VOGU-3710 file (C-alpha; in Angstrom, 3 decimals, decimal comma):
1> mdselmlrnt> 245,185/-161,058/-123,254  241,370/-161,158/-123,190  240,338/-158,900/-126,075  236,658/-159,768/-125,664  236,685/-158,547/-122,063  238,515/-155,375/-123,061  235,980/-154,492/-125,759  232,673/-155,579/-124,226  230,062/-152,819/-124,020  232,189/-150,392/-126,035
11> letvteedfh> 230,948/-148,148/-128,838  234,073/-148,005/-130,958  237,755/-148,873/-131,146  240,003/-146,597/-133,199  241,309/-148,526/-134,895  240,493/-152,212/-134,511  243,505/-153,021/-136,659  245,787/-151,066/-134,316  244,144/-152,736/-131,304  244,810/-156,278/-132,512
21> kllksgktpv> 248,312/-155,323/-133,596  248,981/-154,050/-130,067  247,761/-157,280/-128,477  249,874/-159,365/-130,841  253,003/-157,338/-130,038  253,578/-159,275/-126,824  253,905/-156,190/-124,637  251,693/-155,437/-121,656  249,459/-152,608/-122,900  249,188/-149,463/-120,807
31> aycgyevsgp> 245,567/-148,269/-120,725  245,025/-144,722/-119,537  242,058/-142,540/-118,685  242,073/-139,102/-117,096  239,454/-137,453/-114,927  238,713/-133,962/-113,775  238,022/-134,311/-110,065  235,292/-131,711/-110,227  232,263/-133,322/-108,641  230,851/-136,485/-107,115
41> vhigtliail> 231,696/-139,847/-108,637  228,379/-141,078/-110,032  227,003/-143,996/-112,014  228,036/-142,373/-115,283  231,626/-142,474/-114,062  231,040/-146,005/-112,800  230,792/-147,278/-116,385  234,309/-145,928/-116,951  235,684/-147,356/-113,700  234,314/-150,783/-114,524
51> kqkdfqdagc> 235,709/-150,657/-118,055  239,139/-149,897/-116,600  238,628/-152,846/-114,273  238,016/-154,919/-117,418  241,384/-153,708/-118,741  242,981/-154,567/-115,386  241,444/-158,043/-115,308  242,426/-158,648/-118,948  246,086/-158,128/-118,068  246,683/-154,481/-118,969
61> rvkvlfadvh> 248,580/-152,029/-116,831  245,996/-149,383/-115,973  246,929/-145,774/-115,275  244,338/-143,422/-113,824  245,188/-139,739/-114,115  243,517/-137,452/-111,627  243,806/-134,236/-113,574  244,095/-131,704/-110,780  245,750/-129,153/-113,069  243,109/-129,648/-115,782
71> trlnrkgeqe> 240,377/-129,234/-113,149  241,788/-125,847/-112,185  242,291/-124,798/-115,832  238,670/-125,663/-116,600  237,544/-123,379/-113,752  235,983/-126,141/-111,647  237,303/-125,264/-108,167  240,042/-123,930/-105,908  243,191/-125,969/-105,254  242,500/-126,868/-101,605
81> widrmvkywe> 239,147/-128,377/-102,521  240,642/-130,129/-105,566  243,234/-131,807/-103,303  240,472/-133,205/-101,085  238,548/-134,351/-104,134  241,535/-136,361/-105,369  241,463/-138,425/-102,170  237,713/-138,947/-102,486  237,947/-140,045/-106,139  240,764/-142,492/-105,496
91> tcfksigldk> 238,809/-143,956/-102,584  235,778/-144,534/-104,826  237,823/-146,160/-107,586  239,710/-148,526/-105,301  236,637/-149,578/-103,341  234,833/-150,613/-106,540  237,687/-152,985/-107,430  240,191/-150,953/-109,462  242,858/-151,776/-106,900  245,844/-152,650/-109,098
101> adyvlgssfq> 245,902/-149,407/-111,092  248,585/-146,733/-110,935  247,006/-143,516/-109,670  248,830/-140,469/-110,974  248,364/-136,768/-110,199  248,656/-134,449/-113,157  250,636/-131,979/-111,069  253,293/-134,658/-110,471  254,615/-134,227/-114,028  252,723/-131,500/-115,879
111> fdddyvkdvl> 255,124/-128,735/-114,840  258,242/-130,640/-115,964  260,293/-128,974/-118,709  259,926/-131,834/-121,210  256,165/-131,929/-120,740  255,794/-128,185/-121,230  257,891/-128,397/-124,408  255,619/-131,164/-125,705  252,507/-129,061/-125,050  254,028/-126,117/-126,925
121> elglnstlnr> 255,035/-128,347/-129,842  251,524/-129,795/-130,010  250,220/-126,223/-130,118  252,263/-125,645/-133,257  250,479/-128,577/-134,882  246,878/-127,651/-134,094  244,753/-124,678/-135,075  242,916/-122,642/-132,456  239,560/-123,683/-133,888  240,461/-127,375/-133,868
131> alrsmqevar> 241,558/-127,229/-130,223  238,348/-125,454/-129,228  236,168/-127,885/-131,192  237,782/-130,792/-129,393  236,569/-129,295/-126,098  232,928/-128,866/-127,101  231,699/-131,993/-125,331  233,669/-131,558/-122,100  233,782/-127,820/-121,276  231,270/-125,351/-119,950
141> diehatvsqv> 230,414/-122,249/-121,979  232,757/-122,925/-124,895  231,590/-119,662/-126,520  233,457/-117,762/-123,793  236,395/-120,137/-123,469  239,501/-118,945/-121,663  243,018/-119,436/-123,003  243,475/-122,153/-120,357  240,659/-124,130/-121,976  242,507/-124,076/-125,298
151> iyplmqiadv> 245,602/-125,438/-123,543  243,487/-128,147/-121,883  243,187/-130,542/-124,871  246,878/-130,113/-125,721  247,763/-131,156/-122,172  245,407/-134,115/-122,339  247,131/-135,208/-125,541  250,599/-134,710/-124,030  249,482/-136,916/-121,113  249,362/-139,894/-123,485
161> kalgadiayg> 253,103/-139,613/-124,118  253,994/-138,734/-120,524  252,180/-141,794/-119,177  253,444/-144,145/-121,883  249,881/-145,037/-122,833  249,117/-147,488/-125,624  245,367/-147,153/-125,111  243,505/-143,895/-124,508  240,120/-144,730/-123,042  237,110/-142,538/-122,347
171> gieqrkihml> 233,426/-141,992/-122,810  232,291/-141,065/-126,293  232,465/-137,366/-125,306  236,262/-137,700/-125,447  236,252/-138,703/-129,104  237,184/-135,314/-130,579  240,176/-134,909/-128,276  241,289/-138,480/-128,952  241,054/-138,030/-132,730  243,141/-134,861/-132,472
181> areilpaigc> 245,625/-136,841/-130,370  246,019/-139,515/-133,037  246,588/-136,787/-135,613  249,232/-134,691/-133,827  251,030/-136,994/-131,353  253,572/-138,092/-133,993  254,801/-134,464/-133,941  256,303/-135,116/-130,499  257,654/-138,558/-131,312  254,760/-140,560/-129,900
191> ekpvcihtpl> 252,864/-143,372/-131,609  249,140/-142,997/-132,100  247,246/-144,571/-129,205  244,408/-147,007/-129,691  241,272/-145,115/-128,636  238,432/-147,019/-126,982  235,113/-145,358/-126,201  232,101/-146,408/-124,145  228,543/-145,000/-124,200  227,346/-142,247/-121,908
201> lvslqgpgck> 224,634/-143,090/-119,411  221,550/-140,916/-119,823  220,214/-138,865/-116,931  217,804/-140,563/-114,547  215,277/-137,984/-115,731  215,630/-139,065/-119,346  217,549/-138,116/-122,493  216,442/-134,463/-122,492  217,941/-133,747/-119,074  221,690/-133,610/-118,447
211> mssskpetii> 223,294/-135,366/-115,476  224,269/-132,706/-112,936  225,376/-132,780/-109,302  223,323/-129,588/-108,837  220,248/-131,666/-109,722  220,560/-134,744/-107,468  217,517/-136,381/-109,043  219,474/-136,792/-112,305  222,285/-138,973/-110,926  223,101/-141,695/-108,439
221> mlhdepdair> 226,282/-140,795/-106,620  228,416/-143,768/-105,662  228,330/-142,727/-102,000  224,544/-142,172/-101,906  222,705/-143,757/-98,992  220,270/-146,623/-99,755  217,161/-144,495/-99,183  218,446/-141,856/-101,606  219,166/-144,482/-104,260  215,715/-146,029/-103,912
231> kkvnsaycpv> 214,032/-142,614/-104,136  216,014/-141,618/-107,235  215,393/-144,909/-109,026  211,689/-144,915/-108,184  211,270/-141,426/-109,651  213,460/-142,125/-112,697  212,344/-142,019/-116,302  211,581/-145,594/-117,338  209,466/-145,932/-120,491  208,528/-149,297/-121,935
241> eaegnpilqv> 211,273/-148,972/-124,520  214,992/-149,641/-124,498  216,431/-146,535/-126,119  217,182/-143,736/-123,678  215,996/-145,769/-120,679  218,404/-145,102/-117,777  217,179/-148,018/-115,664  217,758/-150,516/-118,458  221,151/-148,913/-119,106  222,207/-149,470/-115,498
251> aefilfphlg> 221,222/-153,114/-115,870  222,967/-153,512/-119,236  226,229/-151,649/-118,662  226,789/-152,010/-114,918  224,907/-154,855/-113,273  224,931/-157,689/-115,808  228,586/-157,383/-116,904  229,892/-157,367/-113,362  227,370/-159,470/-111,444  226,262/-161,847/-114,183
261> vlkverpekf> 222,719/-162,190/-112,895  219,754/-160,059/-111,865  217,147/-161,498/-109,497  213,618/-160,106/-109,556  211,640/-160,837/-106,393  207,878/-160,394/-106,581  204,682/-162,075/-105,294  203,392/-165,158/-107,111  200,270/-163,280/-108,206  202,529/-160,936/-110,207
271> ggnveykeyk> 204,544/-163,741/-111,789  206,756/-164,843/-108,919  210,516/-164,603/-108,646  212,611/-164,751/-111,802  216,355/-164,838/-112,383  217,888/-163,265/-115,473  221,350/-164,383/-116,547  221,690/-162,069/-119,535  220,540/-158,560/-120,307  218,680/-159,387/-123,529
281> slekdylggk> 216,326/-161,744/-121,688  215,437/-159,031/-119,192  214,938/-156,466/-121,954  212,700/-158,853/-123,898  210,466/-159,510/-120,887  210,318/-155,806/-120,041  209,381/-154,707/-123,546  206,922/-157,606/-123,810  205,074/-156,619/-120,649  206,201/-159,624/-118,599
291> lhpadlketv> 208,274/-157,430/-116,273  206,533/-154,392/-114,773  208,447/-151,064/-114,542  207,929/-151,035/-110,770  209,513/-154,489/-110,434  212,405/-153,489/-112,702  213,031/-150,356/-110,648  212,811/-152,230/-107,350  215,302/-154,832/-108,576  217,770/-152,305/-109,970
301> aktiteflap> 217,567/-150,112/-106,852  218,186/-153,069/-104,528  221,011/-154,507/-106,632  222,889/-151,247/-107,257  222,567/-150,386/-103,550  224,247/-153,665/-102,615  226,865/-153,248/-105,359  227,858/-149,806/-104,048  228,006/-150,788/-100,359  231,860/-150,919/-100,314
311> vrkavaeigg> 232,004/-147,383/-101,720  229,663/-145,974/-99,071  231,744/-147,581/-96,343  235,073/-146,365/-97,747  233,867/-142,793/-98,325  232,429/-142,624/-94,809  235,826/-143,670/-93,445  237,522/-140,638/-95,046  234,939/-138,213/-93,696  232,419/-138,213/-96,525
321> ypek> 232,138/-136,220/-99,729  234,303/-133,050/-99,758  231,861/-130,149/-100,023  233,203/-126,834/-101,302
//
């Protein structure tokens, strides 16, 4: 089991001791992540897909939960549209290489008697305030939360047991729910999962602007056409600094780990072509003025466009993105 592959580009593992104990147990770990299917799959989601591909390639059994029930509970859309979104999301995931995973619909088990009993038992072991706090990073308008949004984290925690997950994976915004899970899962006879978290990609418009499908300039959707990708990258926030730079983040967390090389093509008078085989070398040249922002953007736009070509093709074959 390749622990280095499983943990590359992660922010934290809770706990590292539990993680290494799991790998030494000899069992094939089940790594799970759940998704609301509430909008386009974008490059922020791509970090998660590729991390699950790392788990897959390291020898884990990967389970992807498309949380259709959660999506409805969190007031994201009507059921008919949610059903079409499930197909779109699965198409995106498989076409990027997560082809050995088990894809599971929440509605396939979340109405079963045993599951409902587990959710109720978890409710007995969590305060209302704690459940609401766990949702702060993932829900809209938490100040006016519905009862369904209080049930939401309890269901997400019950999913760990229902799916037999040893590893609960997510972006760092899932941390509060995962920590609550480790605290209360023993109440329903389930061992604490190892929780692995990855960083969140900043908006293309910079750290002060949230990624939103209603603001297309803030995200690259996996099914975006090449011209749209180029336009978005060219207009993206890209200061001569590493922190909060979305273009450098795409290079660091998406392109280098999964392509291994980034090729900059430019005229000789501007330094000529250069090939980077590790992110730190590219970052050093960029911060040192040896790589111009325009050349960085051109390279990232071209490379991510090529990387996402299988997704564009697959989504087109199912009729495109399901608009509401």
